[in-house]
N, CA, C and O of each residue as an XYZ file, in Angstrom:
364
protein
N       0.855     -1.181      0.000
C       0.000      0.000      0.000
C       0.892      1.232      0.000
O       1.889      1.270      0.721
N       0.554      2.228     -0.787
C       1.302      3.479     -0.831
C       1.097      4.248      0.457
O       0.122      4.036      1.177
N       2.027      5.143      0.735
C       1.922      5.977      1.922
C       0.898      7.074      1.661
O       1.191      8.018      0.927
N      -0.306      6.973      2.250
C      -1.354      7.946      1.963
C      -1.056      9.338      2.474
O      -1.626     10.301      1.961
N      -0.191      9.488      3.461
C       0.117     10.810      3.993
C       0.755     11.668      2.902
O       0.539     12.879      2.853
N       1.531     11.045      2.037
C       2.172     11.758      0.931
C       1.148     12.482      0.079
O       1.443     13.533     -0.490
N      -0.035     11.937     -0.012
C      -1.046     12.476     -0.904
C      -1.525     13.864     -0.500
O      -2.106     14.570     -1.324
N      -1.298     14.274      0.741
C      -1.699     15.608      1.148
C      -0.988     16.677      0.335
O      -1.492     17.793      0.211
N       0.177     16.354     -0.221
C       0.923     17.344     -0.990
C       0.146     17.818     -2.210
O       0.433     18.890     -2.744
N      -0.818     17.050     -2.655
C      -1.615     17.460     -3.800
C      -2.479     18.664     -3.476
O      -2.728     19.507     -4.338
N      -2.926     18.744     -2.265
C      -3.828     19.820     -1.861
C      -3.102     20.888     -1.054
O      -3.635     21.981     -0.862
N      -1.933     20.600     -0.594
C      -1.232     21.491      0.312
C      -1.490     21.037      1.736
O      -2.126     20.005      1.948
N      -1.014     21.783      2.710
C      -1.200     21.380      4.105
C      -2.683     21.255      4.453
O      -3.479     22.149      4.164
N      -3.031     20.149      5.068
C      -4.416     19.904      5.462
C      -4.424     19.529      6.932
O      -3.656     18.671      7.367
N      -5.275     20.160      7.678
C      -5.395     19.862      9.096
C      -6.001     18.479      9.294
O      -6.926     18.092      8.580
N      -5.479     17.740     10.262
C      -6.055     16.440     10.596
C      -7.488     16.605     11.091
O      -8.259     15.645     11.101
N      -7.847     17.827     11.504
C      -9.203     18.089     11.975
C     -10.166     18.392     10.827
O     -11.377     18.457     11.039
N      -9.636     18.580      9.605
C     -10.522     18.846      8.473
C     -11.304     17.585      8.132
O     -10.936     16.486      8.548
N     -12.371     17.745      7.385
C     -13.179     16.586      6.990
C     -12.333     15.585      6.214
O     -12.409     14.383      6.469
N     -11.518     16.073      5.260
C     -10.677     15.166      4.473
C      -9.667     14.461      5.371
O      -9.424     13.265      5.210
N      -9.080     15.188      6.310
C      -8.122     14.585      7.228
C      -8.745     13.521      8.111
O      -8.155     12.466      8.340
N      -9.949     13.807      8.607
C     -10.642     12.832      9.470
C     -11.034     11.587      8.683
O     -10.867     10.468      9.168
N     -11.557     11.777      7.465
C     -11.974     10.615      6.675
C     -10.760      9.813      6.215
O     -10.810      8.584      6.166
N      -9.681     10.497      5.882
C      -8.471      9.784      5.484
C      -7.956      8.937      6.642
O      -7.514      7.807      6.434
N      -8.008      9.467      7.851
C      -7.584      8.709      9.025
C      -8.433      7.445      9.181
O      -7.912      6.365      9.460
N      -9.745      7.595      8.999
C     -10.634      6.429      9.069
C     -10.295      5.432      7.964
O     -10.285      4.222      8.188
N     -10.017      5.956      6.767
C      -9.698      5.089      5.632
C      -8.417      4.296      5.889
O      -8.324      3.126      5.518
N      -7.437      4.930      6.520
C      -6.191      4.226      6.847
C      -6.478      3.095      7.821
O      -5.996      1.976      7.646
N      -7.268      3.394      8.851
C      -7.626      2.351      9.818
C      -8.344      1.193      9.136
O      -8.055      0.028      9.410
N      -9.281      1.516      8.247
C     -10.013      0.465      7.535
C      -9.109     -0.302      6.573
O      -9.281     -1.507      6.386
N      -8.153      0.388      5.966
C      -7.229     -0.280      5.042
C      -6.364     -1.293      5.783
O      -6.054     -2.358      5.250
N      -5.978     -0.964      7.001
C      -5.190     -1.901      7.812
C      -5.975     -3.184      8.034
O      -5.406     -4.275      8.067
N      -7.293     -3.043      8.186
C      -8.173     -4.199      8.368
C      -8.637     -4.780      7.032
O      -9.430     -5.720      6.996
N      -8.134     -4.207      5.933
C      -8.516     -4.601      4.571
C     -10.018     -4.447      4.327
O     -10.647     -5.284      3.680
N     -10.587     -3.341      4.868
C     -12.017     -3.071      4.738
C     -12.312     -1.685      4.186
O     -13.451     -1.225      4.262
N     -11.314     -1.013      3.635
C     -11.529      0.351      3.166
C     -12.388      0.371      1.906
O     -12.148     -0.406      0.981
N     -13.387      1.251      1.862
C     -14.215      1.378      0.660
C     -13.562      2.281     -0.396
O     -14.134      2.502     -1.463
N     -12.374      2.797     -0.098
C     -11.721      3.746     -0.990
C     -10.580      3.083     -1.763
O      -9.998      2.103     -1.298
N     -10.264      3.622     -2.944
C      -9.141      3.074     -3.706
C      -7.842      3.183     -2.905
O      -7.678      4.093     -2.093
N      -6.922      2.244     -3.145
C      -5.631      2.271     -2.448
C      -4.872      3.558     -2.736
O      -4.248      4.134     -1.845
N      -4.928      3.995     -3.964
C      -4.213      5.221     -4.353
C      -5.241      6.326     -4.554
O      -5.861      6.443     -5.611
N      -5.405      7.128     -3.517
C      -6.402      8.191     -3.584
C      -5.910      9.424     -2.840
O      -5.147      9.335     -1.877
N      -6.363     10.561     -3.310
C      -6.102     11.846     -2.678
C      -7.410     12.294     -2.053
O      -8.439     12.327     -2.729
N      -7.387     12.641     -0.774
C      -8.568     13.106     -0.073
C      -8.559     14.629     -0.092
O      -7.600     15.258      0.353
N      -9.635     15.216     -0.611
C      -9.718     16.661     -0.783
C     -11.028     17.163     -0.180
O     -12.100     16.626     -0.457
N     -10.922     18.196      0.643
C     -12.127     18.829      1.185
C     -12.896     19.496      0.051
O     -12.309     20.221     -0.753
N     -14.183     19.262     -0.018
C     -14.997     19.837     -1.083
C     -15.048     21.360     -0.983
O     -15.270     22.038     -1.986
N     -14.844     21.899      0.214
C     -14.889     23.351      0.370
C     -13.517     24.015      0.222
O     -13.352     25.182      0.578
N     -12.533     23.278     -0.301
C     -11.239     23.859     -0.656
C     -11.484     24.872     -1.772
O     -12.317     24.620     -2.643
N     -10.789     26.003     -1.774
C     -10.981     26.961     -2.870
C     -10.893     26.271     -4.235
O     -10.051     25.397     -4.446
N     -11.765     26.672     -5.149
C     -11.939     25.991     -6.428
C     -10.624     25.798     -7.177
O     -10.339     24.691     -7.634
N      -9.827     26.838     -7.311
C      -8.578     26.708     -8.071
C      -7.647     25.679     -7.447
O      -7.026     24.885     -8.154
N      -7.550     25.692     -6.135
C      -6.684     24.746     -5.434
C      -7.227     23.325     -5.563
O      -6.468     22.383     -5.791
N      -8.549     23.175     -5.415
C      -9.174     21.852     -5.524
C      -8.988     21.283     -6.923
O      -8.626     20.117     -7.076
N      -9.233     22.101     -7.947
C      -9.112     21.628     -9.331
C      -7.667     21.268     -9.669
O      -7.418     20.288    -10.371
N      -6.713     22.059     -9.170
C      -5.302     21.759     -9.405
C      -4.924     20.432     -8.749
O      -4.225     19.619     -9.353
N      -5.379     20.213     -7.528
C      -5.086     18.962     -6.823
C      -5.686     17.770     -7.564
O      -5.051     16.724     -7.693
N      -6.910     17.940     -8.048
C      -7.571     16.855     -8.778
C      -6.832     16.550    -10.079
O      -6.653     15.384    -10.432
N      -6.408     17.579    -10.787
C      -5.683     17.380    -12.033
C      -4.362     16.667    -11.821
O      -4.021     15.751    -12.568
N      -3.609     17.086    -10.797
C      -2.328     16.431    -10.498
C      -2.544     14.971    -10.130
O      -1.809     14.095    -10.585
N      -3.553     14.710     -9.306
C      -3.836     13.335     -8.900
C      -4.192     12.475    -10.110
O      -3.687     11.361    -10.253
N      -5.053     12.987    -10.975
C      -5.481     12.227    -12.150
C      -4.306     11.922    -13.070
O      -4.190     10.809    -13.583
N      -3.441     12.899    -13.280
C      -2.267     12.673    -14.137
C      -1.334     11.627    -13.542
O      -0.593     10.967    -14.271
N      -1.368     11.474    -12.231
C      -0.562     10.445    -11.565
C      -1.321      9.126    -11.425
O      -0.833      8.186    -10.798
N      -2.523      9.060    -12.015
C      -3.306      7.823    -11.979
C      -4.010      7.566    -10.664
O      -4.348      6.426    -10.346
N      -4.233      8.625     -9.897
C      -4.866      8.479     -8.590
C      -6.304      8.980     -8.608
O      -6.632      9.958     -9.279
N      -7.147      8.289     -7.858
C      -8.521      8.740     -7.672
C      -8.528      9.899     -6.684
O      -7.563     10.120     -5.952
N      -9.635     10.633     -6.680
C      -9.830     11.718     -5.721
C     -11.080     11.406     -4.905
O     -12.122     11.046     -5.454
N     -10.961     11.547     -3.600
C     -12.106     11.406     -2.711
C     -12.470     12.814     -2.262
O     -11.756     13.428     -1.469
N     -13.593     13.321     -2.780
C     -14.087     14.644     -2.385
C     -14.897     14.469     -1.109
O     -15.863     13.707     -1.076
N     -14.495     15.181     -0.056
C     -15.092     14.978      1.261
C     -15.850     16.220      1.695
O     -15.292     17.317      1.743
N     -17.128     16.038      2.011
C     -17.976     17.120      2.515
C     -17.767     17.273      4.023
O     -17.273     16.354      4.676
N     -18.138     18.424      4.575
C     -17.975     18.636      6.018
C     -18.666     17.576      6.880
O     -18.230     17.315      8.001
N     -19.741     16.963      6.367
C     -20.438     15.930      7.143
C     -19.825     14.543      6.944
O     -20.400     13.545      7.377
N     -18.655     14.475      6.289
C     -17.884     13.264      6.012
C     -18.483     12.366      4.936
O     -18.031     11.235      4.757
N     -19.494     12.852      4.219
C     -19.924     12.096      3.054
C     -18.852     12.286      1.985
O     -18.179     13.316      1.946
N     -18.703     11.296      1.128
C     -17.609     11.351      0.161
C     -18.059     10.872     -1.204
O     -18.958     10.042     -1.338
N     -17.404     11.421     -2.209
C     -17.615     11.000     -3.594
C     -16.245     10.653     -4.157
O     -15.318     11.461     -4.105
N     -16.125      9.442     -4.696
C     -14.875      9.022     -5.314
C     -14.940      9.347     -6.800
O     -15.891      8.974     -7.488
N     -13.919     10.044     -7.287
C     -13.834     10.413     -8.695
C     -12.587      9.736     -9.260
O     -11.481      9.933     -8.757
N     -12.777      8.940    -10.304
C     -11.649      8.208    -10.885
C     -10.761      9.144    -11.700
O     -11.211     10.201    -12.141
N      -9.510      8.761    -11.899
C      -8.639      9.600    -12.722
C      -9.186      9.761    -14.143
O      -9.056     10.825    -14.748
N      -9.788      8.715    -14.660
C     -10.376      8.790    -16.016
C     -11.480      9.826    -16.088
O     -11.563     10.573    -17.063
N     -12.336      9.886    -15.067
C     -13.417     10.873    -15.039
C     -12.845     12.292    -15.021
O     -13.339     13.178    -15.719
N     -11.812     12.494    -14.225
C     -11.212     13.828    -14.131
C     -10.579     14.230    -15.453
O     -10.776     15.350    -15.926
N      -9.817     13.316    -16.053
C      -9.140     13.627    -17.314
C     -10.134     13.858    -18.440
O      -9.915     14.729    -19.282
N     -11.228     13.092    -18.472
C     -12.274     13.309    -19.490
C     -12.910     14.681    -19.303
O     -13.140     15.403    -20.273
N     -13.189     15.033    -18.063
C     -13.803     16.326    -17.765
C     -12.868     17.461    -18.185
O     -13.302     18.441    -18.791
N     -11.590     17.320    -17.860
C     -10.616     18.363    -18.188
C     -10.402     18.498    -19.682
O     -10.058     19.578    -20.162
N     -10.601     17.411    -20.431
C     -10.403     17.434    -21.878
C     -11.579     18.096    -22.603
O     -11.443     18.571    -23.730
N     -12.731     18.117    -21.934
C     -13.945     18.670    -22.569
C     -13.913     20.171    -22.665
O     -14.856     20.778    -23.172
């Protein structure tokens, strides 16, 4: 399994108290138990991150073949595949 902490560099510094930080922590715990519902290679991004920063993080992740988990403040999440991001960016 890749080191998921590295993935924060896509979005910049993220507080462990943020929704993305909290859900990523849960995902790591679940991955240890082999029960994570998220892709092994994923970047967790707060949905309320400023648009330019969020879009840049998503683009970098997609180019690296990584999915993006968009996390709402209530910890609901949407997984976006790299293919979906690249198709959207190409349109």
